KELO-54989 format. One record per residue (C-alpha): residue number from 1; z, x, y. Coordinates in nm, 4 decimals. Example, Ala and Ser with C-alpha at 12.3 -4.5 7.8 and 13.67 -1.06 7.14 Angstrom:
<pts>
<1, <0.7800, 1.2300, -0.4500>>
<2, <0.7140, 1.3670, -0.1060>>
</pts>
This chain:
<pts>
<1, <2.5358, -4.6459, 3.6735>>
<2, <2.8980, -4.6304, 3.5451>>
<3, <3.0406, -4.2925, 3.4606>>
<4, <3.1221, -4.3852, 3.1024>>
<5, <2.7600, -4.4868, 3.0415>>
<6, <2.6312, -4.1631, 3.1906>>
<7, <2.8630, -3.9602, 2.9673>>
<8, <2.7529, -4.1663, 2.6675>>
<9, <2.3864, -4.0855, 2.7322>>
<10, <2.4683, -3.7155, 2.7717>>
<11, <2.6644, -3.7113, 2.4449>>
<12, <2.3849, -3.8878, 2.2558>>
<13, <2.1261, -3.6448, 2.3926>>
<14, <2.3381, -3.3457, 2.2932>>
<15, <2.4006, -3.4842, 1.9443>>
<16, <2.0320, -3.5592, 1.8980>>
<17, <1.9296, -3.2087, 2.0034>>
<18, <2.1890, -3.0467, 1.7777>>
<19, <2.0789, -3.2583, 1.4823>>
<20, <1.7119, -3.1759, 1.5376>>
<21, <1.7777, -2.8017, 1.5739>>
<22, <2.0024, -2.7956, 1.2671>>
<23, <1.7403, -2.9728, 1.0590>>
<24, <1.4679, -2.7265, 1.1592>>
<25, <1.6856, -2.4180, 1.1230>>
<26, <1.8757, -2.4997, 0.8066>>
<27, <1.5926, -2.6876, 0.6346>>
<28, <1.8178, -2.9622, 0.5143>>
<29, <1.7052, -3.1371, 0.1949>>
<30, <1.5314, -3.4670, 0.2245>>
<31, <1.6825, -3.7869, 0.0881>>
<32, <1.6648, -3.9188, -0.1697>>
<33, <1.5848, -3.6299, -0.4042>>
<34, <1.6806, -3.8046, -0.7274>>
<35, <1.4281, -3.9825, -0.9462>>
<36, <1.5038, -4.3532, -0.9031>>
<37, <1.3252, -4.6838, -0.8677>>
<38, <1.2124, -4.8341, -0.5404>>
<39, <1.5142, -5.0673, -0.5273>>
<40, <1.7604, -4.7808, -0.5645>>
<41, <1.5760, -4.5867, -0.2963>>
<42, <1.5945, -4.8810, -0.0546>>
<43, <1.9654, -4.9279, -0.1232>>
<44, <2.0321, -4.5593, -0.0566>>
<45, <1.8515, -4.5718, 0.2762>>
<46, <2.0296, -4.8954, 0.3719>>
<47, <2.3627, -4.7347, 0.2934>>
<48, <2.2693, -4.4366, 0.5085>>
<49, <2.1670, -4.6686, 0.7941>>
<50, <2.4957, -4.8633, 0.7719>>
<51, <2.6988, -4.5439, 0.7728>>
<52, <2.5103, -4.4096, 1.0731>>
<53, <2.5385, -4.7396, 1.2616>>
<54, <2.9088, -4.7665, 1.1811>>
<55, <2.9706, -4.4107, 1.2939>>
<56, <2.7778, -4.4675, 1.6162>>
<57, <2.9575, -4.7959, 1.6885>>
<58, <3.2969, -4.6496, 1.6075>>
<59, <3.2265, -4.3501, 1.8267>>
<60, <3.1208, -4.5771, 2.1122>>
<61, <3.4360, -4.7874, 2.0828>>
<62, <3.6469, -4.4742, 2.0697>>
<63, <3.4726, -4.3428, 2.3813>>
<64, <3.5480, -4.6765, 2.5584>>
<65, <3.9150, -4.6529, 2.4514>>
<66, <3.8831, -4.9420, 2.2038>>
<67, <3.8328, -5.2305, 2.4538>>
<68, <3.9511, -5.5810, 2.3523>>
<69, <3.6875, -5.8493, 2.3199>>
<70, <3.7588, -6.1937, 2.4696>>
<71, <3.8267, -6.4975, 2.2513>>
<72, <3.5388, -6.6917, 2.0989>>
<73, <3.5822, -6.9874, 2.3334>>
<74, <3.5353, -6.7617, 2.6359>>
<75, <3.1656, -6.7042, 2.5629>>
<76, <2.9181, -6.9326, 2.7359>>
<77, <2.5760, -7.0319, 2.5994>>
<78, <2.3944, -6.7382, 2.7606>>
<79, <2.6349, -6.4865, 2.6155>>
<80, <2.6092, -6.6467, 2.2701>>
<81, <2.2314, -6.6212, 2.2868>>
<82, <2.2644, -6.2519, 2.3781>>
<83, <2.4915, -6.1970, 2.0787>>
<84, <2.2355, -6.3731, 1.8584>>
<85, <1.9632, -6.1430, 1.9888>>
<86, <2.1787, -5.8418, 1.9045>>
<87, <2.2333, -5.9713, 1.5514>>
<88, <1.8598, -6.0334, 1.5042>>
<89, <1.7899, -5.6815, 1.6348>>
<90, <2.0292, -5.5388, 1.3748>>
<91, <1.8527, -5.7371, 1.1006>>
<92, <1.5155, -5.6147, 1.2277>>
<93, <1.6494, -5.2610, 1.2245>>
<94, <1.7577, -5.3008, 0.8640>>
<95, <1.4113, -5.4303, 0.7824>>
<96, <1.2642, -5.1230, 0.9499>>
<97, <1.4870, -4.9088, 0.7315>>
<98, <1.3518, -5.0865, 0.4219>>
<99, <0.9939, -5.0337, 0.5412>>
<100, <1.0691, -4.6676, 0.6116>>
<101, <1.2131, -4.6217, 0.2633>>
<102, <0.9061, -4.7791, 0.1015>>
<103, <0.6641, -4.5663, 0.3050>>
<104, <0.8705, -4.2554, 0.2341>>
<105, <0.8571, -4.3303, -0.1386>>
<106, <0.4793, -4.3759, -0.1238>>
<107, <0.4430, -4.0450, 0.0625>>
<108, <0.6533, -3.8654, -0.1979>>
<109, <0.4405, -4.0074, -0.4773>>
<110, <0.1224, -3.8997, -0.2997>>
<111, <0.2568, -3.5477, -0.2442>>
<112, <0.3653, -3.5157, -0.6072>>
<113, <0.0249, -3.6303, -0.7279>>
<114, <-0.1407, -3.3750, -0.4999>>
<115, <0.0885, -3.0962, -0.6239>>
<116, <0.0113, -3.1864, -0.9851>>
<117, <-0.3603, -3.1883, -0.9097>>
<118, <-0.3412, -2.8455, -0.7448>>
<119, <-0.1390, -2.7036, -1.0348>>
<120, <-0.3886, -2.8449, -1.2843>>
<121, <-0.6797, -2.6965, -1.0895>>
<122, <-0.5061, -2.3565, -1.0828>>
<123, <-0.4473, -2.3674, -1.4569>>
<124, <-0.8103, -2.4563, -1.5171>>
<125, <-0.9201, -2.1741, -1.2866>>
<126, <-0.6996, -1.9192, -1.4649>>
<127, <-0.8233, -2.0460, -1.8000>>
<128, <-1.1803, -2.0019, -1.6825>>
<129, <-1.1036, -1.6482, -1.5626>>
<130, <-0.9445, -1.5623, -1.8970>>
<131, <-1.2494, -1.6907, -2.0816>>
<132, <-1.4751, -1.4811, -1.8585>>
<133, <-1.2556, -1.1748, -1.9189>>
<134, <-1.2690, -1.2208, -2.2953>>
<135, <-1.6465, -1.2677, -2.2933>>
<136, <-1.6988, -0.9595, -2.0753>>
<137, <-1.4733, -0.7498, -2.3008>>
<138, <-1.6763, -0.8562, -2.6047>>
<139, <-1.9948, -0.7578, -2.4255>>
<140, <-1.8527, -0.4122, -2.3461>>
<141, <-1.7853, -0.3613, -2.7173>>
<142, <-2.1429, -0.4539, -2.8172>>
<143, <-2.3759, -0.2005, -2.9793>>
<144, <-2.6614, -0.2677, -2.7381>>
<145, <-2.6506, -0.0823, -2.4031>>
<146, <-2.8147, -0.3806, -2.2334>>
<147, <-2.5352, -0.6131, -2.3445>>
<148, <-2.2699, -0.3591, -2.2387>>
<149, <-2.4366, -0.3341, -1.8989>>
<150, <-2.4152, -0.7135, -1.8692>>
<151, <-2.0443, -0.6888, -1.9469>>
<152, <-1.9993, -0.4348, -1.6659>>
<153, <-2.1538, -0.6683, -1.4101>>
<154, <-1.9553, -0.9625, -1.5486>>
<155, <-1.6296, -0.7713, -1.5044>>
<156, <-1.7337, -0.6650, -1.1550>>
<157, <-1.7891, -1.0266, -1.0546>>
<158, <-1.4623, -1.1310, -1.2153>>
<159, <-1.2742, -0.8596, -1.0252>>
<160, <-1.4213, -0.9926, -0.7006>>
<161, <-1.3169, -1.3507, -0.7779>>
<162, <-0.9801, -1.2955, -0.9469>>
<163, <-0.7653, -1.1038, -0.6994>>
<164, <-0.4411, -1.1429, -0.8983>>
<165, <-0.5898, -0.9743, -1.2072>>
<166, <-0.8292, -0.7382, -1.0348>>
<167, <-0.6265, -0.4433, -1.1578>>
<168, <-0.6757, -0.5624, -1.5175>>
<169, <-1.0528, -0.5644, -1.4755>>
<170, <-1.0439, -0.2140, -1.3272>>
<171, <-0.8222, -0.0888, -1.6103>>
<172, <-1.0706, -0.2231, -1.8666>>
<173, <-1.3627, -0.0436, -1.7009>>
<174, <-1.1648, 0.2799, -1.6573>>
<175, <-1.0602, 0.2574, -2.0209>>
<176, <-1.4258, 0.2313, -2.1199>>
<177, <-1.5006, 0.5506, -1.9274>>
<178, <-1.2155, 0.7288, -2.1071>>
<179, <-1.3723, 0.6522, -2.4456>>
<180, <-1.6124, 0.9444, -2.4751>>
<181, <-1.8913, 0.8825, -2.7291>>
<182, <-1.9804, 1.1473, -2.9837>>
<183, <-2.3367, 1.1503, -2.8543>>
<184, <-2.4280, 1.0602, -2.4971>>
<185, <-2.7434, 0.8477, -2.5162>>
<186, <-2.9575, 0.7500, -2.2150>>
<187, <-2.8418, 0.3891, -2.2470>>
<188, <-2.4760, 0.4919, -2.2470>>
<189, <-2.5334, 0.7057, -1.9379>>
<190, <-2.6790, 0.4040, -1.7574>>
<191, <-2.3729, 0.1939, -1.8436>>
<192, <-2.1318, 0.4598, -1.7164>>
<193, <-2.3290, 0.5121, -1.3992>>
<194, <-2.3213, 0.1365, -1.3391>>
<195, <-1.9404, 0.1362, -1.3632>>
<196, <-1.9067, 0.4199, -1.1125>>
<197, <-2.1625, 0.2575, -0.8833>>
<198, <-1.9673, -0.0697, -0.8988>>
<199, <-1.6507, 0.1153, -0.7964>>
<200, <-1.8329, 0.2877, -0.5124>>
<201, <-1.9707, -0.0413, -0.3802>>
<202, <-1.6190, -0.1936, -0.3777>>
<203, <-1.4512, 0.1046, -0.2132>>
<204, <-1.6909, 0.1240, 0.0787>>
<205, <-1.9366, -0.1007, 0.2571>>
<206, <-1.9345, -0.4779, 0.2984>>
<207, <-1.7769, -0.5602, -0.0401>>
<208, <-1.4782, -0.3382, 0.0186>>
<209, <-1.1616, -0.4296, -0.1740>>
<210, <-0.8849, -0.4534, 0.0833>>
<211, <-0.5953, -0.4884, -0.1614>>
<212, <-0.4617, -0.1624, -0.3119>>
<213, <-0.5774, -0.0964, -0.6673>>
<214, <-0.5244, 0.2070, -0.8902>>
<215, <-0.7928, 0.4016, -1.0731>>
<216, <-0.7034, 0.5938, -1.3891>>
<217, <-0.9763, 0.8404, -1.4865>>
<218, <-0.7610, 1.0411, -1.7258>>
<219, <-0.9717, 1.2745, -1.9463>>
<220, <-1.3000, 1.1391, -1.8092>>
<221, <-1.5877, 1.3872, -1.7827>>
<222, <-1.7895, 1.3660, -1.4593>>
<223, <-2.1165, 1.5423, -1.3897>>
<224, <-2.2127, 1.5925, -1.0244>>
<225, <-1.9461, 1.3405, -0.9256>>
<226, <-1.9839, 1.1813, -0.5839>>
<227, <-1.6685, 1.0246, -0.4417>>
<228, <-1.7704, 1.0876, -0.0819>>
<229, <-1.6791, 0.8273, 0.1775>>
<230, <-1.4576, 0.6219, -0.0553>>
<231, <-1.1271, 0.4727, 0.0563>>
<232, <-0.8572, 0.4735, -0.2108>>
<233, <-0.5728, 0.2488, -0.0996>>
<234, <-0.4072, 0.2755, -0.4404>>
<235, <-0.3405, 0.5787, -0.6602>>
<236, <-0.6276, 0.7845, -0.7997>>
<237, <-0.5422, 0.9543, -1.1304>>
<238, <-0.7657, 1.2389, -1.2480>>
<239, <-0.5267, 1.3937, -1.5004>>
<240, <-0.7068, 1.6208, -1.7502>>
<241, <-1.0429, 1.5038, -1.6193>>
<242, <-1.3335, 1.7502, -1.6020>>
<243, <-1.5916, 1.7872, -1.3261>>
<244, <-1.9139, 1.9686, -1.4098>>
<245, <-2.2539, 2.0213, -1.2537>>
<246, <-2.3616, 2.1740, -0.9251>>
<247, <-2.1476, 1.9713, -0.6825>>
<248, <-1.8319, 1.7613, -0.6926>>
<249, <-1.7910, 1.5868, -0.3588>>
<250, <-1.4938, 1.4038, -0.2106>>
<251, <-1.6199, 1.4521, 0.1454>>
<252, <-1.4958, 1.1985, 0.4032>>
<253, <-1.2838, 1.0195, 0.1438>>
<254, <-0.9453, 0.8724, 0.2295>>
<255, <-0.6425, 0.8771, 0.0017>>
<256, <-0.3642, 0.6373, 0.1012>>
<257, <-0.1903, 0.5869, -0.2311>>
<258, <-0.1819, 0.9384, -0.3693>>
<259, <-0.3983, 1.1674, -0.5803>>
<260, <-0.2905, 1.3050, -0.9177>>
<261, <-0.4747, 1.6026, -1.0687>>
<262, <-0.2568, 1.7253, -1.3552>>
<263, <-0.4505, 1.9597, -1.5793>>
<264, <-0.7784, 1.8681, -1.4105>>
<265, <-1.0680, 2.1108, -1.4479>>
<266, <-1.3029, 2.1487, -1.1512>>
<267, <-1.5905, 2.3414, -1.3084>>
<268, <-1.8711, 2.2380, -1.0719>>
<269, <-2.0380, 2.5152, -0.8752>>
<270, <-1.8906, 2.3715, -0.5533>>
<271, <-1.5987, 2.1327, -0.5140>>
<272, <-1.5629, 1.9885, -0.1652>>
<273, <-1.2885, 1.7855, 0.0019>>
<274, <-1.4434, 1.8189, 0.3475>>
<275, <-1.3159, 1.5971, 0.6297>>
<276, <-1.0852, 1.4105, 0.3925>>
<277, <-0.7805, 1.2188, 0.5157>>
<278, <-0.4745, 1.2592, 0.2916>>
<279, <-0.2013, 1.0092, 0.3680>>
<280, <0.0252, 1.0317, 0.0635>>
<281, <0.1440, 1.2577, -0.2155>>
<282, <-0.1300, 1.4898, -0.3461>>
<283, <-0.0659, 1.6772, -0.6708>>
<284, <-0.2759, 1.9577, -0.8164>>
<285, <-0.0489, 2.0581, -1.1036>>
<286, <-0.1889, 2.2983, -1.3630>>
<287, <-0.5376, 2.2294, -1.2312>>
<288, <-0.8199, 2.4778, -1.2868>>
<289, <-1.0774, 2.5635, -1.0218>>
<290, <-1.3513, 2.7398, -1.2160>>
<291, <-1.6410, 2.6999, -0.9721>>
<292, <-1.7622, 2.9338, -0.7057>>
<293, <-1.6045, 2.7589, -0.4070>>
<294, <-1.3342, 2.5061, -0.3221>>
<295, <-1.3635, 2.3615, 0.0273>>
<296, <-1.1124, 2.1607, 0.2277>>
<297, <-1.2861, 2.2251, 0.5581>>
<298, <-1.1910, 1.9852, 0.8360>>
<299, <-0.9458, 1.7812, 0.6262>>
<300, <-0.6286, 1.6201, 0.7596>>
<301, <-0.2878, 1.5848, 0.5955>>
<302, <-0.0781, 1.3076, 0.7488>>
<303, <0.2281, 1.2920, 0.5299>>
<304, <0.3904, 1.3659, 0.1989>>
<305, <0.3493, 1.6870, 0.0020>>
<306, <0.0172, 1.8362, -0.0976>>
<307, <0.1104, 2.0561, -0.3916>>
<308, <-0.0960, 2.3260, -0.5640>>
<309, <0.1399, 2.4166, -0.8478>>
<310, <0.0513, 2.6651, -1.1214>>
<311, <-0.3175, 2.6214, -1.0579>>
<312, <-0.5691, 2.8610, -1.2111>>
<313, <-0.8204, 2.9769, -0.9552>>
<314, <-1.1413, 3.1622, -1.0372>>
<315, <-1.3200, 3.0735, -0.7126>>
<316, <-1.4632, 3.3370, -0.4866>>
<317, <-1.3637, 3.1365, -0.1806>>
<318, <-1.0946, 2.8860, -0.0892>>
<319, <-1.2151, 2.7330, 0.2351>>
<320, <-0.9399, 2.5596, 0.4332>>
<321, <-1.0963, 2.6142, 0.7752>>
<322, <-1.0011, 2.3662, 1.0479>>
<323, <-0.7324, 2.2125, 0.8303>>
<324, <-0.5004, 1.9867, 1.0286>>
<325, <-0.1473, 1.9229, 0.9066>>
<326, <-0.0081, 1.6416, 1.1166>>
<327, <0.2962, 1.5761, 0.8979>>
<328, <0.4220, 1.6775, 0.5583>>
<329, <0.3761, 2.0008, 0.3689>>
<330, <0.0942, 2.1893, 0.1980>>
<331, <0.2343, 2.4124, -0.0789>>
<332, <0.0860, 2.6829, -0.2999>>
<333, <0.3381, 2.7695, -0.5695>>
<334, <0.3392, 2.9988, -0.8758>>
<335, <-0.0264, 3.0948, -0.8524>>
<336, <-0.2344, 3.4105, -0.8893>>
<337, <-0.5294, 3.4669, -0.6578>>
<338, <-0.7454, 3.7601, -0.7571>>
<339, <-1.0651, 3.8662, -0.5756>>
<340, <-1.0510, 3.5452, -0.3735>>
<341, <-1.1147, 3.4888, -0.0054>>
<342, <-0.8495, 3.2463, 0.1212>>
<343, <-0.9532, 3.1211, 0.4629>>
<344, <-0.7247, 2.9202, 0.6943>>
<345, <-0.9265, 2.9691, 1.0096>>
<346, <-0.8444, 2.7339, 1.3013>>
<347, <-0.5383, 2.5867, 1.1336>>
<348, <-0.3891, 2.3132, 1.3475>>
<349, <-0.0616, 2.1226, 1.3352>>
<350, <0.0836, 1.8212, 1.5034>>
<351, <0.3826, 1.5984, 1.4504>>
<352, <0.3250, 1.2258, 1.4836>>
<353, <0.6693, 1.0886, 1.3933>>
<354, <0.9661, 1.1543, 1.1711>>
<355, <0.8312, 0.9600, 0.8725>>
<356, <0.6315, 1.2452, 0.7215>>
<357, <0.8409, 1.5462, 0.8234>>
<358, <0.7516, 1.8618, 1.0114>>
<359, <0.4086, 2.0092, 0.9301>>
<360, <0.4333, 2.3188, 0.7162>>
<361, <0.2131, 2.5517, 0.5112>>
<362, <0.4040, 2.7325, 0.2351>>
<363, <0.3041, 3.0046, -0.0143>>
<364, <0.5805, 3.0516, -0.2687>>
<365, <0.5685, 3.2895, -0.5665>>
<366, <0.1982, 3.3577, -0.5118>>
<367, <0.0323, 3.6851, -0.6151>>
<368, <-0.2637, 3.7936, -0.4027>>
<369, <-0.4751, 4.0751, -0.5537>>
<370, <-0.7869, 4.2443, -0.4115>>
<371, <-0.8801, 3.9593, -0.1864>>
<372, <-0.8770, 3.8482, 0.1732>>
<373, <-0.6303, 3.6242, 0.3511>>
<374, <-0.7102, 3.4864, 0.6944>>
<375, <-0.4570, 3.2815, 0.8893>>
<376, <-0.5329, 3.1455, 1.2357>>
<377, <-0.2721, 2.9136, 1.3828>>
<378, <-0.3547, 2.7213, 1.6984>>
<379, <-0.0188, 2.5565, 1.7438>>
<380, <0.3149, 2.6342, 1.9062>>
<381, <0.5080, 2.5664, 1.5848>>
<382, <0.6583, 2.9014, 1.4996>>
<383, <0.8194, 2.7780, 1.1774>>
<384, <0.5066, 2.6314, 1.0244>>
<385, <0.3661, 2.9068, 0.7966>>
<386, <0.5872, 3.0596, 0.5287>>
<387, <0.5348, 3.3217, 0.2583>>
<388, <0.8244, 3.3313, 0.0111>>
<389, <0.8612, 3.5561, -0.2940>>
<390, <0.4981, 3.6603, -0.2632>>
<391, <0.3196, 3.9852, -0.3450>>
<392, <0.0039, 4.1061, -0.1704>>
<393, <-0.1760, 4.3897, -0.3491>>
<394, <-0.4804, 4.5465, -0.1798>>
<395, <-0.5322, 4.2355, 0.0313>>
<396, <-0.7051, 4.2357, 0.3691>>
<397, <-0.4869, 4.0211, 0.5959>>
<398, <-0.6354, 3.8820, 0.9166>>
<399, <-0.4136, 3.6960, 1.1637>>
<400, <-0.5139, 3.5318, 1.4903>>
<401, <-0.3463, 3.3009, 1.7394>>
<402, <-0.3242, 3.2218, 2.1108>>
<403, <-0.2462, 3.5161, 2.3340>>
<404, <0.0717, 3.3487, 2.4608>>
<405, <0.1883, 3.2349, 2.1168>>
<406, <0.5231, 3.3496, 1.9863>>
<407, <0.5470, 3.5197, 1.6460>>
<408, <0.4807, 3.2462, 1.3922>>
<409, <0.4492, 3.4044, 1.0474>>
<410, <0.7670, 3.3607, 0.8422>>
<411, <0.8177, 3.6009, 0.5515>>
<412, <1.0931, 3.6013, 0.2927>>
<413, <1.1021, 3.8478, 0.0021>>
<414, <0.7367, 3.9417, 0.0501>>
<415, <0.6135, 4.2643, -0.1067>>
<416, <0.3124, 4.4546, 0.0245>>
<417, <0.1222, 4.6835, -0.2103>>
<418, <-0.1996, 4.8805, -0.2253>>
<419, <-0.2190, 4.9457, 0.1470>>
<420, <-0.1773, 4.5810, 0.2483>>
<421, <-0.0636, 4.5497, 0.6079>>
<422, <0.0517, 4.2545, 0.8142>>
<423, <0.0384, 4.2960, 1.1941>>
<424, <0.3965, 4.3089, 1.3157>>
<425, <0.3315, 4.1157, 1.6369>>
<426, <0.2749, 3.7952, 1.4360>>
<427, <0.5852, 3.8241, 1.2187>>
<428, <0.9093, 3.6667, 1.3311>>
<429, <1.1883, 3.9203, 1.3759>>
<430, <1.4162, 3.7540, 1.1215>>
<431, <1.1629, 3.7800, 0.8378>>
<432, <1.0213, 4.1299, 0.8083>>
<433, <0.8325, 4.2088, 0.4849>>
<434, <0.9550, 4.4612, 0.2331>>
<435, <0.7800, 4.7976, 0.2414>>
<436, <0.5119, 4.8845, -0.0078>>
<437, <0.6289, 4.9814, -0.3509>>
<438, <0.4414, 5.2744, -0.5001>>
<439, <0.2759, 5.2071, -0.8318>>
<440, <0.3750, 5.4673, -1.0941>>
<441, <0.0958, 5.6732, -1.2355>>
<442, <0.0054, 5.6319, -1.5978>>
</pts>
């Protein structure tokens, strides 16, 4: 095989590979893109074929250093027949180009028809969903509880089918719960229970909604609310809501999108967040805990800030035993705790990564009066627990930790009154509390 032919094959292979890679990587537009008749399309493809053939032939001649062809009389019959075969092959190639253009045009037409059919089907589907939404909304506004109950189930089915507007269906149902009737009839209670049961079924079990959705229960009144075991991937809003009855349970729930409790009133006898996983911003701002006990036993905080800010607490016991703070911060700020047992027994801490920050428990501007405070830290993090600008008046403080643990309680501007004592062996040397201030006699 001659060297020039070998180099020609190598060059063609390289050019073909580069062209194929460039087409896949750059996603070059297809030709022709303009709207034209079949004749114009064929002419465009023929022009492209001629240009490509001319470029290839010119490149070949350039590679061969522009060789001179012999005179016409120098060709014998065999060579003339070979030239005729080449000419017929070129004509056949042009015919193949025409056939390719026609087939390409047919394929484009088929694809466009399919795209139009899909778009039409989507429009019809959306139109059907909108009609179902309007009918369900009319049923929710009906005077009969049975018809309203039908509307609830219709919206539930629509939310399952219409993923893009699932949030709209949820907002409609949450808005219905926010409209408190003047008189709560048995039929109305059944409708509201059906809405909450529908939410429960979709937040746990086999019909679980995997896409994040938000729930806005602002100013809704719950009696013996049961949110246990639910998984909230979106934000749960309980602003100015009220919980009554014997038990409000969030046990084993999971909050991934945040929890907002601004002005919320927890008036149930017991409010429990036991074994809950908090993986986002948690806000108890101006909330009121009017029951006998608030329990966070065994819960886990994995990131963000869990904030108890200006909360009003009338509970006898705040149970935070076995709380685990893996990342983020739990803050109690600008609060007054009177005659309350605050229990942080078996507090644990870990640090998974740098996305949520160092674990920390902070009491800032908190007034403890005639109560009990127990802190047990089973971690080597000596900067985890902080008391800042706090006052402890007649408070029994109990501290426990590993025997080999370094001092881990950090105090800053802490005032001890009424005989309150903090064991010195647990306090870091750089943060000693201020001595007791005597109370003047009347």
